BALOBA-1460 file (C-alpha; in Angstrom, 3 decimals):
// residues 399
<rec num="1" residu="m" x="10.025" y="27.828" z="57.297"/>
<rec num="2" residu="k" x="12.294" y="27.278" z="60.204"/>
<rec num="3" residu="k" x="13.662" y="24.026" z="61.988"/>
<rec num="4" residu="e" x="11.275" y="25.029" z="64.936"/>
<rec num="5" residu="e" x="7.704" y="25.875" z="62.563"/>
<rec num="6" residu="r" x="8.724" y="22.703" z="60.254"/>
<rec num="7" residu="f" x="8.474" y="20.336" z="64.096"/>
<rec num="8" residu="i" x="5.298" y="22.127" z="65.162"/>
<rec num="9" residu="v" x="3.766" y="21.351" z="61.980"/>
<rec num="10" residu="k" x="4.567" y="17.475" z="61.906"/>
<rec num="11" residu="e" x="3.325" y="17.639" z="65.486"/>
<rec num="12" residu="y" x="0.135" y="18.823" z="64.771"/>
<rec num="13" residu="l" x="-0.146" y="17.034" z="61.786"/>
<rec num="14" residu="k" x="0.200" y="13.572" z="63.958"/>
<rec num="15" residu="s" x="-2.798" y="15.102" z="66.232"/>
<rec num="16" residu="a" x="-4.902" y="15.827" z="63.222"/>
<rec num="17" residu="r" x="-4.945" y="11.843" z="62.385"/>
<rec num="18" residu="k" x="-6.745" y="10.989" z="65.789"/>
<rec num="19" residu="g" x="-10.304" y="11.348" z="66.711"/>
<rec num="20" residu="f" x="-13.217" y="12.768" z="64.431"/>
<rec num="21" residu="l" x="-10.082" y="15.179" z="62.622"/>
<rec num="22" residu="s" x="-8.687" y="12.100" z="61.030"/>
<rec num="23" residu="f" x="-12.265" y="11.535" z="59.610"/>
<rec num="24" residu="l" x="-11.943" y="15.064" z="58.062"/>
<rec num="25" residu="l" x="-8.576" y="14.834" z="56.921"/>
<rec num="26" residu="f" x="-9.066" y="11.412" z="55.523"/>
<rec num="27" residu="f" x="-12.254" y="12.813" z="53.358"/>
<rec num="28" residu="s" x="-10.283" y="16.363" z="52.341"/>
<rec num="29" residu="f" x="-7.608" y="13.571" z="51.077"/>
<rec num="30" residu="l" x="-10.045" y="11.521" z="49.080"/>
<rec num="31" residu="g" x="-11.621" y="14.789" z="47.781"/>
<rec num="32" residu="i" x="-8.538" y="16.294" z="46.531"/>
<rec num="33" residu="f" x="-7.254" y="12.751" z="45.275"/>
<rec num="34" residu="i" x="-10.711" y="11.797" z="43.242"/>
<rec num="35" residu="g" x="-11.095" y="15.616" z="41.530"/>
<rec num="36" residu="v" x="-7.393" y="15.507" z="40.289"/>
<rec num="37" residu="s" x="-6.927" y="11.631" z="39.395"/>
<rec num="38" residu="a" x="-10.959" y="12.364" z="37.531"/>
<rec num="39" residu="l" x="-10.071" y="15.635" z="35.620"/>
<rec num="40" residu="i" x="-6.505" y="13.937" z="34.381"/>
<rec num="41" residu="i" x="-8.322" y="10.583" z="33.363"/>
<rec num="42" residu="v" x="-11.224" y="12.546" z="31.889"/>
<rec num="43" residu="i" x="-9.117" y="15.409" z="29.908"/>
<rec num="44" residu="a" x="-6.951" y="12.825" z="28.416"/>
<rec num="45" residu="v" x="-10.220" y="10.424" z="27.136"/>
<rec num="46" residu="m" x="-11.007" y="14.142" z="25.636"/>
<rec num="47" residu="t" x="-7.737" y="14.930" z="24.201"/>
<rec num="48" residu="g" x="-7.455" y="11.416" z="23.224"/>
<rec num="49" residu="f" x="-10.920" y="11.343" z="21.080"/>
<rec num="50" residu="q" x="-10.336" y="14.641" z="20.153"/>
<rec num="51" residu="n" x="-7.001" y="14.113" z="18.394"/>
<rec num="52" residu="e" x="-7.785" y="10.223" z="16.989"/>
<rec num="53" residu="l" x="-10.772" y="12.202" z="15.386"/>
<rec num="54" residu="k" x="-9.019" y="14.873" z="14.150"/>
<rec num="55" residu="a" x="-6.247" y="12.170" z="12.524"/>
<rec num="56" residu="r" x="-8.950" y="10.069" z="10.830"/>
<rec num="57" residu="i" x="-10.687" y="12.986" z="9.301"/>
<rec num="58" residu="i" x="-7.297" y="14.196" z="8.105"/>
<rec num="59" residu="g" x="-6.308" y="10.558" z="7.031"/>
<rec num="60" residu="l" x="-9.747" y="10.524" z="5.086"/>
<rec num="61" residu="s" x="-10.418" y="13.987" z="3.664"/>
<rec num="62" residu="p" x="-8.582" y="15.852" z="1.388"/>
<rec num="63" residu="h" x="-6.512" y="18.746" z="3.487"/>
<rec num="64" residu="i" x="-8.109" y="21.227" z="0.913"/>
<rec num="65" residu="t" x="-10.692" y="21.143" z="-1.635"/>
<rec num="66" residu="v" x="-11.081" y="23.218" z="-4.900"/>
<rec num="67" residu="t" x="-14.700" y="23.106" z="-6.475"/>
<rec num="68" residu="k" x="-16.729" y="25.653" z="-8.417"/>
<rec num="69" residu="f" x="-19.560" y="27.600" z="-6.668"/>
<rec num="70" residu="f" x="-23.382" y="26.170" z="-6.976"/>
<rec num="71" residu="d" x="-20.989" y="22.681" z="-7.726"/>
<rec num="72" residu="m" x="-20.858" y="23.070" z="-11.270"/>
<rec num="73" residu="p" x="-18.406" y="20.533" z="-12.564"/>
<rec num="74" residu="i" x="-14.716" y="21.309" z="-13.343"/>
<rec num="75" residu="e" x="-14.161" y="20.600" z="-17.100"/>
<rec num="76" residu="h" x="-10.111" y="21.039" z="-17.202"/>
<rec num="77" residu="p" x="-8.711" y="19.653" z="-13.740"/>
<rec num="78" residu="d" x="-5.052" y="19.639" z="-15.283"/>
<rec num="79" residu="s" x="-5.057" y="23.276" z="-15.709"/>
<rec num="80" residu="i" x="-6.310" y="24.046" z="-12.245"/>
<rec num="81" residu="i" x="-3.783" y="21.870" z="-10.985"/>
<rec num="82" residu="k" x="-0.902" y="23.490" z="-12.848"/>
<rec num="83" residu="k" x="-1.653" y="26.992" z="-11.562"/>
<rec num="84" residu="i" x="-1.728" y="25.530" z="-7.880"/>
<rec num="85" residu="q" x="1.026" y="22.992" z="-7.547"/>
<rec num="86" residu="h" x="4.075" y="25.202" z="-7.614"/>
<rec num="87" residu="i" x="2.562" y="26.832" z="-4.077"/>
<rec num="88" residu="n" x="4.920" y="25.938" z="-1.448"/>
<rec num="89" residu="g" x="3.316" y="23.042" z="1.070"/>
<rec num="90" residu="i" x="1.018" y="21.449" z="-1.496"/>
<rec num="91" residu="v" x="2.344" y="17.892" z="-1.320"/>
<rec num="92" residu="d" x="-0.190" y="16.613" z="-4.281"/>
<rec num="93" residu="a" x="-3.295" y="17.444" z="-6.015"/>
<rec num="94" residu="f" x="-5.757" y="15.590" z="-8.385"/>
<rec num="95" residu="p" x="-9.247" y="15.748" z="-9.112"/>
<rec num="96" residu="y" x="-12.193" y="13.452" z="-7.863"/>
<rec num="97" residu="i" x="-15.846" y="12.776" z="-8.759"/>
<rec num="98" residu="l" x="-18.598" y="12.880" z="-5.835"/>
<rec num="99" residu="t" x="-21.972" y="11.408" z="-7.032"/>
<rec num="100" residu="k" x="-24.823" y="10.339" z="-4.509"/>
<rec num="101" residu="t" x="-26.560" y="6.743" z="-6.300"/>
<rec num="102" residu="i" x="-28.299" y="3.912" z="-4.969"/>
<rec num="103" residu="v" x="-26.484" y="0.513" z="-5.070"/>
<rec num="104" residu="t" x="-27.870" y="-3.483" z="-5.283"/>
<rec num="105" residu="k" x="-26.893" y="-6.592" z="-5.098"/>
<rec num="106" residu="g" x="-29.847" y="-9.086" z="-5.611"/>
<rec num="107" residu="e" x="-32.662" y="-8.576" z="-3.100"/>
<rec num="108" residu="y" x="-30.170" y="-5.704" z="-1.062"/>
<rec num="109" residu="t" x="-30.178" y="-1.902" z="-1.953"/>
<rec num="110" residu="d" x="-28.742" y="1.161" z="-0.363"/>
<rec num="111" residu="g" x="-28.211" y="4.663" z="-1.385"/>
<rec num="112" residu="i" x="-24.487" y="5.666" z="-1.015"/>
<rec num="113" residu="i" x="-22.280" y="8.070" z="-1.994"/>
<rec num="114" residu="l" x="-19.640" y="7.277" z="-4.764"/>
<rec num="115" residu="k" x="-16.760" y="8.614" z="-5.039"/>
<rec num="116" residu="g" x="-14.496" y="8.574" z="-7.961"/>
<rec num="117" residu="t" x="-10.279" y="8.637" z="-7.677"/>
<rec num="118" residu="d" x="-7.213" y="7.235" z="-9.055"/>
<rec num="119" residu="k" x="-5.542" y="7.795" z="-5.254"/>
<rec num="120" residu="l" x="-7.580" y="6.006" z="-2.460"/>
<rec num="121" residu="p" x="-7.117" y="8.061" z="1.119"/>
<rec num="122" residu="s" x="-4.267" y="7.129" z="3.086"/>
<rec num="123" residu="i" x="-5.966" y="5.419" z="6.149"/>
<rec num="124" residu="i" x="-7.731" y="3.265" z="3.573"/>
<rec num="125" residu="d" x="-5.046" y="2.255" z="1.578"/>
<rec num="126" residu="t" x="-3.768" y="0.451" z="4.598"/>
<rec num="127" residu="a" x="-6.881" y="-0.671" z="6.382"/>
<rec num="128" residu="f" x="-8.435" y="-3.882" z="4.043"/>
<rec num="129" residu="v" x="-9.542" y="-6.647" z="5.938"/>
<rec num="130" residu="m" x="-10.265" y="-8.297" z="2.555"/>
<rec num="131" residu="g" x="-9.295" y="-8.442" z="-0.835"/>
<rec num="132" residu="d" x="-5.940" y="-6.087" z="-2.158"/>
<rec num="133" residu="g" x="-7.878" y="-2.910" z="-2.458"/>
<rec num="134" residu="k" x="-6.559" y="-2.459" z="-5.949"/>
<rec num="135" residu="l" x="-8.616" y="-0.343" z="-8.174"/>
<rec num="136" residu="k" x="-9.047" y="-1.547" z="-11.871"/>
<rec num="137" residu="e" x="-11.166" y="-0.469" z="-14.582"/>
<rec num="138" residu="k" x="-15.019" y="-1.265" z="-13.296"/>
<rec num="139" residu="s" x="-14.008" y="-2.260" z="-9.924"/>
<rec num="140" residu="c" x="-14.726" y="-0.697" z="-6.325"/>
<rec num="141" residu="v" x="-14.255" y="-1.032" z="-2.820"/>
<rec num="142" residu="v" x="-16.235" y="-0.903" z="0.179"/>
<rec num="143" residu="g" x="-16.653" y="-0.742" z="3.920"/>
<rec num="144" residu="t" x="-17.424" y="-2.658" z="6.093"/>
<rec num="145" residu="n" x="-20.607" y="-1.624" z="7.499"/>
<rec num="146" residu="l" x="-21.663" y="-1.697" z="3.975"/>
<rec num="147" residu="a" x="-20.395" y="-4.398" z="2.738"/>
<rec num="148" residu="a" x="-22.378" y="-6.505" z="5.457"/>
<rec num="149" residu="v" x="-25.431" y="-4.718" z="4.533"/>
<rec num="150" residu="m" x="-25.005" y="-5.738" z="1.287"/>
<rec num="151" residu="r" x="-23.745" y="-9.238" z="2.123"/>
<rec num="152" residu="a" x="-21.141" y="-8.461" z="-0.213"/>
<rec num="153" residu="k" x="-17.312" y="-9.625" z="-0.515"/>
<rec num="154" residu="p" x="-14.487" y="-9.357" z="-2.673"/>
<rec num="155" residu="k" x="-15.250" y="-10.360" z="-6.704"/>
<rec num="156" residu="d" x="-18.821" y="-9.898" z="-6.184"/>
<rec num="157" residu="t" x="-20.774" y="-7.701" z="-8.194"/>
<rec num="158" residu="l" x="-22.377" y="-4.453" z="-7.274"/>
<rec num="159" residu="r" x="-25.113" y="-2.528" z="-9.695"/>
<rec num="160" residu="f" x="-25.165" y="1.155" z="-9.309"/>
<rec num="161" residu="y" x="-27.986" y="3.981" z="-10.343"/>
<rec num="162" residu="v" x="-28.298" y="7.407" z="-10.752"/>
<rec num="163" residu="p" x="-31.095" y="8.549" z="-9.590"/>
<rec num="164" residu="n" x="-30.484" y="11.706" z="-11.794"/>
<rec num="165" residu="s" x="-30.144" y="9.962" z="-15.025"/>
<rec num="166" residu="a" x="-33.571" y="8.376" z="-16.000"/>
<rec num="167" residu="k" x="-34.683" y="8.277" z="-19.605"/>
<rec num="168" residu="k" x="-37.733" y="8.171" z="-21.842"/>
<rec num="169" residu="t" x="-37.968" y="4.852" z="-23.003"/>
<rec num="170" residu="p" x="-40.947" y="2.885" z="-24.984"/>
<rec num="171" residu="f" x="-40.916" y="0.643" z="-21.924"/>
<rec num="172" residu="g" x="-41.027" y="3.719" z="-19.649"/>
<rec num="173" residu="m" x="-38.614" y="5.895" z="-17.432"/>
<rec num="174" residu="v" x="-35.211" y="3.450" z="-17.100"/>
<rec num="175" residu="l" x="-32.349" y="4.877" z="-15.014"/>
<rec num="176" residu="r" x="-28.795" y="4.271" z="-16.314"/>
<rec num="177" residu="s" x="-26.842" y="1.586" z="-14.766"/>
<rec num="178" residu="m" x="-23.540" y="0.108" z="-14.181"/>
<rec num="179" residu="d" x="-21.357" y="-2.824" z="-12.436"/>
<rec num="180" residu="l" x="-18.597" y="-2.790" z="-10.602"/>
<rec num="181" residu="i" x="-16.633" y="-5.706" z="-9.145"/>
<rec num="182" residu="i" x="-15.847" y="-5.336" z="-5.293"/>
<rec num="183" residu="e" x="-12.012" y="-5.699" z="-4.937"/>
<rec num="184" residu="g" x="-11.537" y="-4.792" z="-1.692"/>
<rec num="185" residu="v" x="-13.336" y="-4.200" z="1.780"/>
<rec num="186" residu="f" x="-11.720" y="-1.546" z="4.224"/>
<rec num="187" residu="d" x="-12.104" y="-0.603" z="7.928"/>
<rec num="188" residu="a" x="-11.437" y="3.577" z="7.885"/>
<rec num="189" residu="g" x="-12.252" y="3.025" z="11.267"/>
<rec num="190" residu="m" x="-15.294" y="5.899" z="11.124"/>
<rec num="191" residu="y" x="-18.633" y="4.294" z="11.178"/>
<rec num="192" residu="d" x="-20.089" y="6.840" z="8.720"/>
<rec num="193" residu="y" x="-17.447" y="6.194" z="6.584"/>
<rec num="194" residu="n" x="-17.725" y="2.622" z="6.480"/>
<rec num="195" residu="t" x="-21.461" y="3.068" z="6.206"/>
<rec num="196" residu="s" x="-22.156" y="5.686" z="3.373"/>
<rec num="197" residu="f" x="-18.989" y="5.484" z="0.992"/>
<rec num="198" residu="i" x="-17.996" y="3.571" z="-2.036"/>
<rec num="199" residu="l" x="-14.591" y="4.101" z="-3.607"/>
<rec num="200" residu="t" x="-13.828" y="3.475" z="-8.057"/>
<rec num="201" residu="p" x="-11.337" y="4.953" z="-10.515"/>
<rec num="202" residu="l" x="-12.201" y="8.279" z="-11.439"/>
<rec num="203" residu="k" x="-13.068" y="7.354" z="-15.030"/>
<rec num="204" residu="d" x="-15.732" y="4.579" z="-14.054"/>
<rec num="205" residu="a" x="-17.413" y="7.393" z="-11.806"/>
<rec num="206" residu="e" x="-17.572" y="9.637" z="-14.839"/>
<rec num="207" residu="k" x="-19.148" y="7.088" z="-16.822"/>
<rec num="208" residu="i" x="-21.777" y="6.445" z="-14.118"/>
<rec num="209" residu="q" x="-22.316" y="10.126" z="-13.465"/>
<rec num="210" residu="g" x="-23.504" y="10.623" z="-17.370"/>
<rec num="211" residu="h" x="-21.501" y="13.731" z="-17.744"/>
<rec num="212" residu="s" x="-17.843" y="14.884" z="-18.512"/>
<rec num="213" residu="g" x="-16.173" y="17.091" z="-15.735"/>
<rec num="214" residu="v" x="-15.191" y="16.234" z="-11.859"/>
<rec num="215" residu="s" x="-16.663" y="17.601" z="-8.851"/>
<rec num="216" residu="g" x="-13.076" y="19.311" z="-7.521"/>
<rec num="217" residu="i" x="-9.680" y="18.868" z="-6.611"/>
<rec num="218" residu="e" x="-8.563" y="17.498" z="-3.678"/>
<rec num="219" residu="i" x="-4.880" y="18.677" z="-2.123"/>
<rec num="220" residu="k" x="-2.715" y="17.010" z="0.040"/>
<rec num="221" residu="l" x="-0.691" y="19.311" z="2.190"/>
<rec num="222" residu="k" x="2.632" y="18.495" z="4.363"/>
<rec num="223" residu="d" x="1.126" y="19.715" z="6.702"/>
<rec num="224" residu="p" x="-2.549" y="20.082" z="7.456"/>
<rec num="225" residu="e" x="-2.773" y="22.491" z="9.971"/>
<rec num="226" residu="k" x="-1.461" y="25.488" z="7.355"/>
<rec num="227" residu="a" x="-4.800" y="24.504" z="5.684"/>
<rec num="228" residu="p" x="-6.298" y="27.783" z="5.550"/>
<rec num="229" residu="q" x="-3.251" y="29.945" z="5.014"/>
<rec num="230" residu="i" x="-2.447" y="27.865" z="1.979"/>
<rec num="231" residu="a" x="-6.049" y="27.930" z="1.153"/>
<rec num="232" residu="k" x="-6.165" y="32.011" z="0.797"/>
<rec num="233" residu="r" x="-3.533" y="31.518" z="-2.056"/>
<rec num="234" residu="i" x="-4.861" y="29.194" z="-4.270"/>
<rec num="235" residu="d" x="-7.945" y="31.539" z="-3.746"/>
<rec num="236" residu="k" x="-6.261" y="34.888" z="-5.171"/>
<rec num="237" residu="i" x="-4.473" y="32.598" z="-7.833"/>
<rec num="238" residu="l" x="-7.783" y="31.409" z="-9.255"/>
<rec num="239" residu="g" x="-10.235" y="33.461" z="-8.339"/>
<rec num="240" residu="y" x="-13.771" y="33.246" z="-9.403"/>
<rec num="241" residu="p" x="-15.855" y="30.836" z="-10.159"/>
<rec num="242" residu="y" x="-13.428" y="29.138" z="-7.833"/>
<rec num="243" residu="t" x="-13.598" y="28.133" z="-4.508"/>
<rec num="244" residu="t" x="-11.320" y="26.711" z="-1.606"/>
<rec num="245" residu="t" x="-12.615" y="24.506" z="1.394"/>
<rec num="246" residu="t" x="-10.305" y="23.098" z="4.261"/>
<rec num="247" residu="w" x="-10.821" y="20.435" z="6.318"/>
<rec num="248" residu="i" x="-11.215" y="22.555" z="9.126"/>
<rec num="249" residu="d" x="-14.130" y="24.279" z="7.463"/>
<rec num="250" residu="m" x="-15.708" y="20.848" z="6.927"/>
<rec num="251" residu="n" x="-15.627" y="19.760" z="10.468"/>
<rec num="252" residu="r" x="-15.691" y="23.272" z="12.247"/>
<rec num="253" residu="s" x="-18.623" y="22.599" z="14.283"/>
<rec num="254" residu="l" x="-17.568" y="19.105" z="15.496"/>
<rec num="255" residu="f" x="-14.162" y="20.575" z="16.503"/>
<rec num="256" residu="y" x="-15.906" y="23.433" z="18.450"/>
<rec num="257" residu="a" x="-18.262" y="21.355" z="20.272"/>
<rec num="258" residu="l" x="-15.818" y="19.021" z="21.143"/>
<rec num="259" residu="k" x="-13.639" y="21.678" z="22.362"/>
<rec num="260" residu="l" x="-16.441" y="22.901" z="24.814"/>
<rec num="261" residu="e" x="-17.268" y="19.970" z="25.960"/>
<rec num="262" residu="k" x="-13.454" y="19.265" z="27.295"/>
<rec num="263" residu="f" x="-13.703" y="22.854" z="28.608"/>
<rec num="264" residu="t" x="-17.007" y="22.234" z="30.120"/>
<rec num="265" residu="l" x="-16.283" y="18.860" z="31.892"/>
<rec num="266" residu="f" x="-12.615" y="20.804" z="33.154"/>
<rec num="267" residu="i" x="-15.418" y="23.143" z="34.907"/>
<rec num="268" residu="v" x="-17.375" y="20.813" z="36.115"/>
<rec num="269" residu="l" x="-15.140" y="18.199" z="37.777"/>
<rec num="270" residu="s" x="-12.996" y="20.930" z="39.016"/>
<rec num="271" residu="l" x="-16.081" y="21.591" z="41.643"/>
<rec num="272" residu="i" x="-14.520" y="18.013" z="43.278"/>
<rec num="273" residu="v" x="-11.666" y="19.677" z="44.236"/>
<rec num="274" residu="v" x="-13.458" y="23.137" z="45.185"/>
<rec num="275" residu="v" x="-15.842" y="20.931" z="47.519"/>
<rec num="276" residu="a" x="-12.536" y="19.115" z="48.602"/>
<rec num="277" residu="s" x="-11.027" y="22.225" z="49.676"/>
<rec num="278" residu="f" x="-14.176" y="22.899" z="52.096"/>
<rec num="279" residu="g" x="-12.761" y="19.560" z="53.903"/>
<rec num="280" residu="i" x="-9.365" y="21.234" z="54.200"/>
<rec num="281" residu="i" x="-10.682" y="24.448" z="55.982"/>
<rec num="282" residu="t" x="-12.811" y="22.446" z="58.350"/>
<rec num="283" residu="t" x="-10.346" y="20.314" z="59.252"/>
<rec num="284" residu="l" x="-8.002" y="23.270" z="59.551"/>
<rec num="285" residu="m" x="-10.688" y="24.902" z="61.615"/>
<rec num="286" residu="m" x="-11.320" y="22.190" z="63.782"/>
<rec num="287" residu="l" x="-7.331" y="21.875" z="64.516"/>
<rec num="288" residu="v" x="-7.453" y="25.930" z="65.307"/>
<rec num="289" residu="m" x="-10.369" y="25.172" z="67.748"/>
<rec num="290" residu="q" x="-8.170" y="21.983" z="69.375"/>
<rec num="291" residu="k" x="-5.014" y="23.973" z="69.843"/>
<rec num="292" residu="t" x="-6.151" y="27.303" z="70.581"/>
<rec num="293" residu="q" x="-4.202" y="26.940" z="74.223"/>
<rec num="294" residu="e" x="-1.116" y="26.128" z="72.496"/>
<rec num="295" residu="i" x="-1.232" y="28.858" z="70.058"/>
<rec num="296" residu="g" x="-1.659" y="30.809" z="72.700"/>
<rec num="297" residu="i" x="1.494" y="29.549" z="74.256"/>
<rec num="298" residu="l" x="3.449" y="29.899" z="71.430"/>
<rec num="299" residu="m" x="2.813" y="33.687" z="70.974"/>
<rec num="300" residu="a" x="3.599" y="34.260" z="74.345"/>
<rec num="301" residu="m" x="6.998" y="32.472" z="73.773"/>
<rec num="302" residu="g" x="7.317" y="35.217" z="71.041"/>
<rec num="303" residu="y" x="5.750" y="33.553" z="67.935"/>
<rec num="304" residu="k" x="4.558" y="36.532" z="65.727"/>
<rec num="305" residu="r" x="1.183" y="36.373" z="63.584"/>
<rec num="306" residu="p" x="2.852" y="35.325" z="60.574"/>
<rec num="307" residu="q" x="4.523" y="32.800" z="61.480"/>
<rec num="308" residu="i" x="1.314" y="31.287" z="63.621"/>
<rec num="309" residu="k" x="-0.471" y="31.672" z="59.378"/>
<rec num="310" residu="r" x="2.666" y="30.377" z="58.093"/>
<rec num="311" residu="i" x="2.378" y="27.173" z="60.043"/>
<rec num="312" residu="f" x="-1.478" y="26.397" z="59.350"/>
<rec num="313" residu="v" x="-1.139" y="27.082" z="55.456"/>
<rec num="314" residu="m" x="1.813" y="24.202" z="55.470"/>
<rec num="315" residu="l" x="-0.416" y="22.315" z="56.946"/>
<rec num="316" residu="g" x="-3.333" y="22.508" z="54.902"/>
<rec num="317" residu="l" x="-0.638" y="22.575" z="51.656"/>
<rec num="318" residu="i" x="0.857" y="19.196" z="52.866"/>
<rec num="319" residu="i" x="-2.715" y="17.659" z="53.071"/>
<rec num="320" residu="g" x="-3.570" y="19.179" z="49.256"/>
<rec num="321" residu="t" x="-0.252" y="17.980" z="48.021"/>
<rec num="322" residu="i" x="-0.358" y="15.009" z="48.880"/>
<rec num="323" residu="g" x="-3.758" y="14.646" z="47.615"/>
<rec num="324" residu="v" x="-2.821" y="16.218" z="44.142"/>
<rec num="325" residu="i" x="0.494" y="13.875" z="44.043"/>
<rec num="326" residu="t" x="-1.313" y="10.963" z="44.606"/>
<rec num="327" residu="g" x="-4.376" y="11.733" z="42.355"/>
<rec num="328" residu="s" x="-2.100" y="12.874" z="39.361"/>
<rec num="329" residu="g" x="-0.191" y="9.625" z="39.827"/>
<rec num="330" residu="f" x="-3.214" y="7.105" z="39.825"/>
<rec num="331" residu="g" x="-4.754" y="9.643" z="37.090"/>
<rec num="332" residu="i" x="-1.324" y="8.943" z="34.465"/>
<rec num="333" residu="l" x="-1.599" y="5.387" z="35.498"/>
<rec num="334" residu="f" x="-5.015" y="4.792" z="34.698"/>
<rec num="335" residu="s" x="-5.157" y="6.488" z="31.404"/>
<rec num="336" residu="y" x="-1.896" y="4.664" z="30.611"/>
<rec num="337" residu="l" x="-3.921" y="1.435" z="31.503"/>
<rec num="338" residu="l" x="-6.904" y="2.466" z="29.125"/>
<rec num="339" residu="k" x="-4.925" y="3.307" z="26.395"/>
<rec num="340" residu="k" x="-3.002" y="0.351" z="26.254"/>
<rec num="341" residu="y" x="-5.448" y="-2.092" z="26.878"/>
<rec num="342" residu="q" x="-8.610" y="-0.369" z="25.576"/>
<rec num="343" residu="f" x="-10.628" y="-2.399" z="28.172"/>
<rec num="344" residu="v" x="-13.627" y="0.435" z="27.459"/>
<rec num="345" residu="h" x="-15.013" y="0.193" z="23.535"/>
<rec num="346" residu="l" x="-17.678" y="2.512" z="22.175"/>
<rec num="347" residu="p" x="-20.763" y="1.893" z="19.969"/>
<rec num="348" residu="a" x="-19.255" y="3.510" z="16.422"/>
<rec num="349" residu="d" x="-22.353" y="4.443" z="15.132"/>
<rec num="350" residu="v" x="-22.648" y="6.816" z="17.958"/>
<rec num="351" residu="y" x="-18.812" y="7.871" z="18.675"/>
<rec num="352" residu="f" x="-17.731" y="7.676" z="15.275"/>
<rec num="353" residu="i" x="-14.910" y="5.161" z="16.529"/>
<rec num="354" residu="n" x="-14.838" y="2.027" z="18.236"/>
<rec num="355" residu="h" x="-12.632" y="2.684" z="21.163"/>
<rec num="356" residu="v" x="-11.818" y="4.771" z="23.876"/>
<rec num="357" residu="a" x="-8.539" y="6.852" z="22.523"/>
<rec num="358" residu="v" x="-6.512" y="8.428" z="25.571"/>
<rec num="359" residu="q" x="-3.396" y="11.441" z="25.392"/>
<rec num="360" residu="v" x="-2.250" y="12.710" z="28.507"/>
<rec num="361" residu="n" x="-1.082" y="15.932" z="27.526"/>
<rec num="362" residu="p" x="1.707" y="17.067" z="30.000"/>
<rec num="363" residu="r" x="0.329" y="20.826" z="29.423"/>
<rec num="364" residu="d" x="-3.205" y="19.606" z="31.067"/>
<rec num="365" residu="v" x="-1.554" y="17.691" z="33.758"/>
<rec num="366" residu="i" x="-0.154" y="20.622" z="34.616"/>
<rec num="367" residu="i" x="-2.752" y="22.864" z="34.317"/>
<rec num="368" residu="t" x="-4.834" y="20.402" z="36.849"/>
<rec num="369" residu="i" x="-2.345" y="20.446" z="39.125"/>
<rec num="370" residu="i" x="-1.343" y="23.930" z="39.434"/>
<rec num="371" residu="m" x="-5.329" y="24.554" z="39.795"/>
<rec num="372" residu="a" x="-5.911" y="22.218" z="42.986"/>
<rec num="373" residu="l" x="-2.816" y="23.513" z="44.517"/>
<rec num="374" residu="l" x="-3.812" y="26.709" z="44.292"/>
<rec num="375" residu="l" x="-7.479" y="25.812" z="45.658"/>
<rec num="376" residu="s" x="-5.729" y="24.082" z="48.254"/>
<rec num="377" residu="y" x="-3.413" y="27.308" z="49.066"/>
<rec num="378" residu="l" x="-6.887" y="29.687" z="48.739"/>
<rec num="379" residu="a" x="-9.004" y="27.187" z="51.175"/>
<rec num="380" residu="t" x="-5.735" y="27.737" z="53.864"/>
<rec num="381" residu="l" x="-6.382" y="31.135" z="54.200"/>
<rec num="382" residu="i" x="-9.360" y="31.475" z="56.520"/>
<rec num="383" residu="p" x="-8.228" y="29.186" z="59.209"/>
<rec num="384" residu="a" x="-4.475" y="30.306" z="59.217"/>
<rec num="385" residu="q" x="-6.054" y="33.866" z="59.210"/>
<rec num="386" residu="r" x="-8.358" y="32.930" z="62.260"/>
<rec num="387" residu="a" x="-5.259" y="31.522" z="64.268"/>
<rec num="388" residu="s" x="-3.035" y="34.440" z="63.752"/>
<rec num="389" residu="k" x="-5.867" y="36.632" z="65.089"/>
<rec num="390" residu="l" x="-6.274" y="34.705" z="68.396"/>
<rec num="391" residu="d" x="-5.137" y="36.741" z="71.172"/>
<rec num="392" residu="p" x="-2.687" y="35.300" z="73.265"/>
<rec num="393" residu="v" x="-4.242" y="36.176" z="76.973"/>
<rec num="394" residu="d" x="-7.873" y="35.086" z="75.513"/>
<rec num="395" residu="a" x="-5.884" y="31.641" z="74.297"/>
<rec num="396" residu="l" x="-4.166" y="31.008" z="77.175"/>
<rec num="397" residu="r" x="-7.537" y="31.258" z="79.099"/>
<rec num="398" residu="y" x="-9.050" y="28.666" z="76.657"/>
<rec num="399" residu="e" x="-10.556" y="25.535" z="78.216"/>
């Protein structure tokens, strides 16, 4: 853009800050500011929530599980582990037992999932709020919410019953039971896990379930994102009757819903910027009407139609760019403060986690900025085209 064109743009901006045009100019800027900042904040919250949930799931769940069809127990897990442990990317593999039980402590009773394992999940291993959590014979660890429901604390005794282990005796049907001592209370950061799971050594879980064999084999990977590829290799090696399930398979519907929600929110909030772009159109159209005579003079002085068009396009882009820059700056700053101070808390029983997780993804910010600038540019085309199509003679007659 030439120096004289920049001067005209500057003068037109000054005149737009007076009277009714200043009102339209302010709301055009405000609309873009709010739209861009809201987009960045909401997308950052959605990205942070998704990544936080993903990290917790990876920390609590096996990256791959090997089981038998029809939930049949695996009798010799060590032989299975030997067959697959050489696969590149596998860090560890160990057996586990999952069984549904009834747990009691005095007058308190609850139905839970008892997990037998000799290796605690990585998140739980560092998340004990009471006790040391060191599993030993006839011991267990419980989540904070379940401990609260059962009024339980470290060194208390819980009694476990397996519903499908009932035996007929002269005194009627009796359930097999076993007592375990609480060695620790953990906060896994996920409400469902804190309320539903109790962990105990593998041998104790085997005694409680009443039969030999394990439920499956947990596999930890160096890179959890490669779980689908490694699972296929395991399937080829083991074959029927073994099957693999990845952490992605177990949570596919959840992550799909989060991705869809993030995309939907992006589209909905983008409408704020679309509405703001109509403000730019109105502002520029009013400015064209106000400056009709001056446009005619410029054309009479030798200004070409593309130059007139370029002037009004630049006017609109300046309004849009100021709104985009300030909006994106505010959105990034607010996201940072929200992440640092966590002044918004969530009900953990609804949202899995108890605080708003925030992560500003540079790619999302760039996409938002480009989208807003593109809409601002498109909004300038109609009034700029109208200004460039004015007939110089009619424009000079305009009053």
